A tleap script that builds the chain and sets N, CA, C and O, in Angstrom:
source leaprc.protein.ff14SB
mol = sequence {
  NMET ARG ALA LYS VAL THR GLN ALA LEU ASP
  GLU ILE ARG LEU TYR LEU GLN ALA HIE GLY
  GLY ASP ILE GLU LEU VAL ASP VAL THR ALA
  ASP GLY VAL VAL GLN VAL ARG LEU THR GLY
  ALA CYS GLN GLY CYS PRO MET SER GLN TYR
  THR LEU ASN MET GLN VAL GLU ALA GLN LEU
  LYS GLU ALA VAL PRO GLN ILE LYS ARG VAL
  GLU ALA CLEU
}
set mol.1.N position { 0.849 -1.162 -0.022 }
set mol.1.CA position { 0.012 -0.021 0.001 }
set mol.1.C position { 0.890 1.281 -0.009 }
set mol.1.O position { 0.538 2.279 -0.638 }
set mol.2.N position { 2.005 1.223 0.693 }
set mol.2.CA position { 2.855 2.413 0.776 }
set mol.2.C position { 3.373 2.797 -0.637 }
set mol.2.O position { 3.543 3.985 -0.912 }
set mol.3.N position { 3.619 1.844 -1.509 }
set mol.3.CA position { 4.140 2.199 -2.840 }
set mol.3.C position { 3.006 2.938 -3.624 }
set mol.3.O position { 3.261 3.907 -4.340 }
set mol.4.N position { 1.797 2.461 -3.465 }
set mol.4.CA position { 0.685 3.152 -4.158 }
set mol.4.C position { 0.475 4.559 -3.605 }
set mol.4.O position { 0.196 5.497 -4.352 }
set mol.5.N position { 0.612 4.692 -2.286 }
set mol.5.CA position { 0.476 6.075 -1.765 }
set mol.5.C position { 1.584 6.942 -2.208 }
set mol.5.O position { 1.345 8.104 -2.537 }
set mol.6.N position { 2.808 6.448 -2.240 }
set mol.6.CA position { 3.937 7.219 -2.787 }
set mol.6.C position { 3.686 7.642 -4.170 }
set mol.6.O position { 3.906 8.811 -4.484 }
set mol.7.N position { 3.246 6.793 -5.022 }
set mol.7.CA position { 3.026 7.103 -6.389 }
set mol.7.C position { 1.850 8.183 -6.510 }
set mol.7.O position { 1.993 9.113 -7.303 }
set mol.8.N position { 0.783 8.082 -5.797 }
set mol.8.CA position { -0.231 9.066 -5.766 }
set mol.8.C position { 0.267 10.426 -5.234 }
set mol.8.O position { -0.114 11.479 -5.745 }
set mol.9.N position { 1.089 10.383 -4.239 }
set mol.9.CA position { 1.670 11.662 -3.669 }
set mol.9.C position { 2.572 12.362 -4.690 }
set mol.9.O position { 2.688 13.587 -4.683 }
set mol.10.N position { 3.212 11.574 -5.573 }
set mol.10.CA position { 4.074 12.147 -6.546 }
set mol.10.C position { 3.247 12.976 -7.529 }
set mol.10.O position { 3.731 14.006 -7.999 }
set mol.11.N position { 2.051 12.576 -7.849 }
set mol.11.CA position { 1.186 13.319 -8.746 }
set mol.11.C position { 0.654 14.545 -8.019 }
set mol.11.O position { 0.565 15.628 -8.596 }
set mol.12.N position { 0.306 14.370 -6.763 }
set mol.12.CA position { -0.242 15.568 -5.968 }
set mol.12.C position { 0.923 16.628 -5.770 }
set mol.12.O position { 0.708 17.840 -5.801 }
set mol.13.N position { 2.064 16.118 -5.584 }
set mol.13.CA position { 3.252 16.957 -5.315 }
set mol.13.C position { 3.405 18.022 -6.422 }
set mol.13.O position { 3.754 19.169 -6.141 }
set mol.14.N position { 3.148 17.640 -7.643 }
set mol.14.CA position { 3.305 18.601 -8.751 }
set mol.14.C position { 2.433 19.844 -8.531 }
set mol.14.O position { 2.898 20.962 -8.754 }
set mol.15.N position { 1.179 19.670 -8.099 }
set mol.15.CA position { 0.288 20.703 -7.834 }
set mol.15.C position { 0.804 21.579 -6.707 }
set mol.15.O position { 0.781 22.808 -6.780 }
set mol.16.N position { 1.271 20.904 -5.657 }
set mol.16.CA position { 1.785 21.694 -4.502 }
set mol.16.C position { 2.963 22.479 -4.830 }
set mol.16.O position { 3.068 23.640 -4.433 }
set mol.17.N position { 3.900 21.882 -5.567 }
set mol.17.CA position { 5.167 22.585 -5.959 }
set mol.17.C position { 4.884 23.705 -6.819 }
set mol.17.O position { 5.597 24.702 -6.703 }
set mol.18.N position { 3.895 23.691 -7.714 }
set mol.18.CA position { 3.534 24.819 -8.542 }
set mol.18.C position { 3.143 26.035 -7.712 }
set mol.18.O position { 3.205 27.173 -8.178 }
set mol.19.N position { 2.731 25.765 -6.448 }
set mol.19.CA position { 2.366 26.849 -5.569 }
set mol.19.C position { 3.395 27.121 -4.480 }
set mol.19.O position { 3.110 27.806 -3.498 }
set mol.20.N position { 4.566 26.591 -4.661 }
set mol.20.CA position { 5.627 26.885 -3.646 }
set mol.20.C position { 5.698 25.931 -2.435 }
set mol.20.O position { 6.446 26.191 -1.492 }
set mol.21.N position { 4.930 24.842 -2.457 }
set mol.21.CA position { 4.832 23.932 -1.376 }
set mol.21.C position { 5.309 22.560 -1.748 }
set mol.21.O position { 5.753 22.311 -2.869 }
set mol.22.N position { 5.211 21.681 -0.796 }
set mol.22.CA position { 5.500 20.226 -1.098 }
set mol.22.C position { 4.902 19.437 0.026 }
set mol.22.O position { 4.367 19.980 0.992 }
set mol.23.N position { 5.008 18.093 -0.131 }
set mol.23.CA position { 4.420 17.163 0.876 }
set mol.23.C position { 5.474 16.015 1.047 }
set mol.23.O position { 6.129 15.581 0.099 }
set mol.24.N position { 5.576 15.590 2.248 }
set mol.24.CA position { 6.503 14.478 2.553 }
set mol.24.C position { 5.677 13.345 3.236 }
set mol.24.O position { 4.917 13.598 4.170 }
set mol.25.N position { 5.845 12.141 2.761 }
set mol.25.CA position { 5.180 10.994 3.371 }
set mol.25.C position { 5.980 10.616 4.668 }
set mol.25.O position { 7.189 10.388 4.638 }
set mol.26.N position { 5.245 10.566 5.768 }
set mol.26.CA position { 5.870 10.166 7.039 }
set mol.26.C position { 5.633 8.626 7.282 }
set mol.26.O position { 6.552 7.845 7.528 }
set mol.27.N position { 4.327 8.276 7.189 }
set mol.27.CA position { 4.015 6.881 7.485 }
set mol.27.C position { 2.638 6.536 6.858 }
set mol.27.O position { 1.790 7.386 6.589 }
set mol.28.N position { 2.505 5.222 6.657 }
set mol.28.CA position { 1.196 4.672 6.331 }
set mol.28.C position { 0.917 3.506 7.328 }
set mol.28.O position { 1.562 2.457 7.319 }
set mol.29.N position { -0.058 3.772 8.151 }
set mol.29.CA position { -0.347 2.765 9.171 }
set mol.29.C position { -1.063 1.561 8.677 }
set mol.29.O position { -1.632 1.578 7.586 }
set mol.30.N position { -1.052 0.531 9.438 }
set mol.30.CA position { -1.830 -0.701 9.088 }
set mol.30.C position { -3.308 -0.546 8.939 }
set mol.30.O position { -3.980 -1.268 8.201 }
set mol.31.N position { -3.792 0.432 9.673 }
set mol.31.CA position { -5.260 0.665 9.618 }
set mol.31.C position { -5.701 1.751 8.610 }
set mol.31.O position { -6.811 2.279 8.680 }
set mol.32.N position { -4.780 2.061 7.668 }
set mol.32.CA position { -5.181 2.953 6.561 }
set mol.32.C position { -5.072 4.438 6.807 }
set mol.32.O position { -5.748 5.220 6.138 }
set mol.33.N position { -4.208 4.868 7.784 }
set mol.33.CA position { -4.041 6.269 8.030 }
set mol.33.C position { -2.696 6.713 7.349 }
set mol.33.O position { -1.652 6.111 7.601 }
set mol.34.N position { -2.738 7.718 6.531 }
set mol.34.CA position { -1.539 8.288 5.895 }
set mol.34.C position { -1.138 9.471 6.675 }
set mol.34.O position { -1.925 10.397 6.869 }
set mol.35.N position { 0.083 9.462 7.134 }
set mol.35.CA position { 0.591 10.652 7.815 }
set mol.35.C position { 1.626 11.363 6.927 }
set mol.35.O position { 2.580 10.771 6.422 }
set mol.36.N position { 1.374 12.660 6.772 }
set mol.36.CA position { 2.243 13.457 5.888 }
set mol.36.C position { 2.675 14.757 6.587 }
set mol.36.O position { 2.113 15.185 7.595 }
set mol.37.N position { 3.694 15.343 5.990 }
set mol.37.CA position { 4.196 16.657 6.486 }
set mol.37.C position { 4.104 17.644 5.328 }
set mol.37.O position { 4.702 17.406 4.279 }
set mol.38.N position { 3.384 18.727 5.485 }
set mol.38.CA position { 3.383 19.794 4.457 }
set mol.38.C position { 4.584 20.652 4.698 }
set mol.38.O position { 4.903 21.019 5.829 }
set mol.39.N position { 5.262 20.972 3.581 }
set mol.39.CA position { 6.468 21.842 3.678 }
set mol.39.C position { 6.401 23.025 2.712 }
set mol.39.O position { 5.431 23.148 1.964 }
set mol.40.N position { 7.374 23.864 2.712 }
set mol.40.CA position { 7.426 24.993 1.919 }
set mol.40.C position { 6.289 25.972 2.162 }
set mol.40.O position { 5.966 26.222 3.323 }
set mol.41.N position { 5.670 26.533 1.150 }
set mol.41.CA position { 4.599 27.480 1.280 }
set mol.41.C position { 3.364 26.859 1.958 }
set mol.41.O position { 2.550 27.580 2.536 }
set mol.42.N position { 3.225 25.536 1.889 }
set mol.42.CA position { 2.087 24.895 2.497 }
set mol.42.C position { 2.137 24.854 4.029 }
set mol.42.O position { 1.123 24.749 4.720 }
set mol.43.N position { 3.401 24.945 4.521 }
set mol.43.CA position { 3.536 24.879 5.972 }
set mol.43.C position { 3.066 26.195 6.573 }
set mol.43.O position { 3.670 27.229 6.288 }
set mol.44.N position { 2.049 26.206 7.366 }
set mol.44.CA position { 1.635 27.414 8.008 }
set mol.44.C position { 0.624 28.231 7.096 }
set mol.44.O position { 0.154 29.295 7.499 }
set mol.45.N position { 0.330 27.740 5.952 }
set mol.45.CA position { -0.652 28.440 5.116 }
set mol.45.C position { -2.067 28.241 5.690 }
set mol.45.O position { -2.440 27.146 6.109 }
set mol.46.N position { -2.814 29.305 5.692 }
set mol.46.CA position { -4.199 29.216 6.276 }
set mol.46.C position { -5.045 28.290 5.472 }
set mol.46.O position { -6.053 27.814 5.994 }
set mol.47.N position { -4.710 27.985 4.206 }
set mol.47.CA position { -5.532 27.047 3.411 }
set mol.47.C position { -5.033 25.643 3.428 }
set mol.47.O position { -5.575 24.776 2.743 }
set mol.48.N position { -3.989 25.396 4.217 }
set mol.48.CA position { -3.398 24.091 4.202 }
set mol.48.C position { -4.329 22.887 4.619 }
set mol.48.O position { -4.223 21.777 4.097 }
set mol.49.N position { -5.244 23.190 5.595 }
set mol.49.CA position { -6.218 22.160 6.010 }
set mol.49.C position { -7.151 21.870 4.844 }
set mol.49.O position { -7.479 20.709 4.597 }
set mol.50.N position { -7.576 22.871 4.141 }
set mol.50.CA position { -8.489 22.690 3.018 }
set mol.50.C position { -7.763 21.855 1.886 }
set mol.50.O position { -8.313 20.919 1.303 }
set mol.51.N position { -6.502 22.277 1.639 }
set mol.51.CA position { -5.706 21.499 0.691 }
set mol.51.C position { -5.507 20.005 1.092 }
set mol.51.O position { -5.550 19.103 0.255 }
set mol.52.N position { -5.302 19.811 2.332 }
set mol.52.CA position { -5.046 18.436 2.899 }
set mol.52.C position { -6.367 17.658 2.697 }
set mol.52.O position { -6.347 16.532 2.200 }
set mol.53.N position { -7.489 18.242 3.072 }
set mol.53.CA position { -8.770 17.510 2.994 }
set mol.53.C position { -9.307 17.323 1.572 }
set mol.53.O position { -9.648 16.224 1.132 }
set mol.54.N position { -9.360 18.460 0.887 }
set mol.54.CA position { -10.081 18.468 -0.397 }
set mol.54.C position { -9.210 17.997 -1.581 }
set mol.54.O position { -9.733 17.535 -2.595 }
set mol.55.N position { -7.896 18.118 -1.443 }
set mol.55.CA position { -7.012 17.722 -2.571 }
set mol.55.C position { -6.274 16.435 -2.265 }
set mol.55.O position { -6.383 15.446 -2.990 }
set mol.56.N position { -5.511 16.470 -1.160 }
set mol.56.CA position { -4.557 15.358 -0.886 }
set mol.56.C position { -5.429 14.156 -0.494 }
set mol.56.O position { -5.353 13.111 -1.140 }
set mol.57.N position { -6.199 14.278 0.484 }
set mol.57.CA position { -7.036 13.141 1.047 }
set mol.57.C position { -7.952 12.575 -0.074 }
set mol.57.O position { -8.031 11.364 -0.281 }
set mol.58.N position { -8.614 13.470 -0.763 }
set mol.58.CA position { -9.568 12.994 -1.831 }
set mol.58.C position { -8.827 12.288 -2.884 }
set mol.58.O position { -9.319 11.253 -3.335 }
set mol.59.N position { -7.691 12.723 -3.338 }
set mol.59.CA position { -6.932 12.037 -4.398 }
set mol.59.C position { -6.311 10.693 -3.905 }
set mol.59.O position { -6.257 9.686 -4.612 }
set mol.60.N position { -5.871 10.771 -2.687 }
set mol.60.CA position { -5.272 9.490 -2.160 }
set mol.60.C position { -6.353 8.386 -1.944 }
set mol.60.O position { -6.098 7.204 -2.175 }
set mol.61.N position { -7.496 8.783 -1.520 }
set mol.61.CA position { -8.589 7.791 -1.325 }
set mol.61.C position { -9.050 7.234 -2.679 }
set mol.61.O position { -9.434 6.070 -2.796 }
set mol.62.N position { -8.998 8.099 -3.688 }
set mol.62.CA position { -9.414 7.635 -5.050 }
set mol.62.C position { -8.314 6.664 -5.653 }
set mol.62.O position { -8.626 5.698 -6.350 }
set mol.63.N position { -7.070 6.973 -5.351 }
set mol.63.CA position { -6.015 6.170 -5.895 }
set mol.63.C position { -5.757 4.862 -5.026 }
set mol.63.O position { -5.338 3.826 -5.543 }
set mol.64.N position { -6.014 4.971 -3.782 }
set mol.64.CA position { -5.837 3.818 -2.841 }
set mol.64.C position { -7.057 3.753 -1.941 }
set mol.64.O position { -7.107 4.400 -0.895 }
set mol.65.N position { -8.058 2.952 -2.366 }
set mol.65.CA position { -9.274 2.921 -1.577 }
set mol.65.C position { -9.207 2.389 -0.155 }
set mol.65.O position { -10.156 2.520 0.619 }
set mol.66.N position { -8.071 1.786 0.178 }
set mol.66.CA position { -7.879 1.325 1.574 }
set mol.66.C position { -7.561 2.448 2.550 }
set mol.66.O position { -7.553 2.226 3.761 }
set mol.67.N position { -7.304 3.625 2.057 }
set mol.67.CA position { -6.970 4.764 2.890 }
set mol.67.C position { -8.264 5.193 3.619 }
set mol.67.O position { -9.331 5.313 3.018 }
set mol.68.N position { -8.121 5.415 4.917 }
set mol.68.CA position { -9.235 5.829 5.796 }
set mol.68.C position { -9.163 7.378 5.894 }
set mol.68.O position { -10.186 8.041 5.719 }
set mol.69.N position { -8.022 7.936 6.158 }
set mol.69.CA position { -7.852 9.320 6.337 }
set mol.69.C position { -6.365 9.766 6.141 }
set mol.69.O position { -5.459 8.934 6.096 }
set mol.70.N position { -6.155 11.074 6.028 }
set mol.70.CA position { -4.878 11.593 5.997 }
set mol.70.C position { -4.669 12.599 7.102 }
set mol.70.O position { -5.520 13.451 7.360 }
set mol.71.N position { -3.530 12.492 7.749 }
set mol.71.CA position { -3.260 13.375 8.867 }
set mol.71.C position { -1.963 14.147 8.527 }
set mol.71.O position { -1.021 13.570 7.983 }
set mol.72.N position { -1.922 15.509 8.866 }
set mol.72.CA position { -0.733 16.293 8.794 }
set mol.72.C position { -0.048 16.361 10.086 }
set mol.72.O position { -0.683 16.634 11.105 }
set mol.73.N position { 1.209 16.130 10.103 }
set mol.73.CA position { 2.047 16.189 11.298 }
set mol.73.C position { 2.775 17.488 11.490 }
set mol.73.O position { 3.509 17.645 12.466 }
savepdb mol mol.pdb
quit
């Protein structure tokens, strides 16, 4: 599952990098929780929670249906 998450994040990363940010995969738990760290312009951005929920989580769940949720550390 981690390989699929990494592949999906690579696609999401292009969008984030275009806006000066990035995303780092920290962990994928056995119960389907993806832990990430937002970096660059995304770190501390007031819209980062929206981006995490509406972009990152939505695309990860579509690419890897076993994902339950995404958490930012």
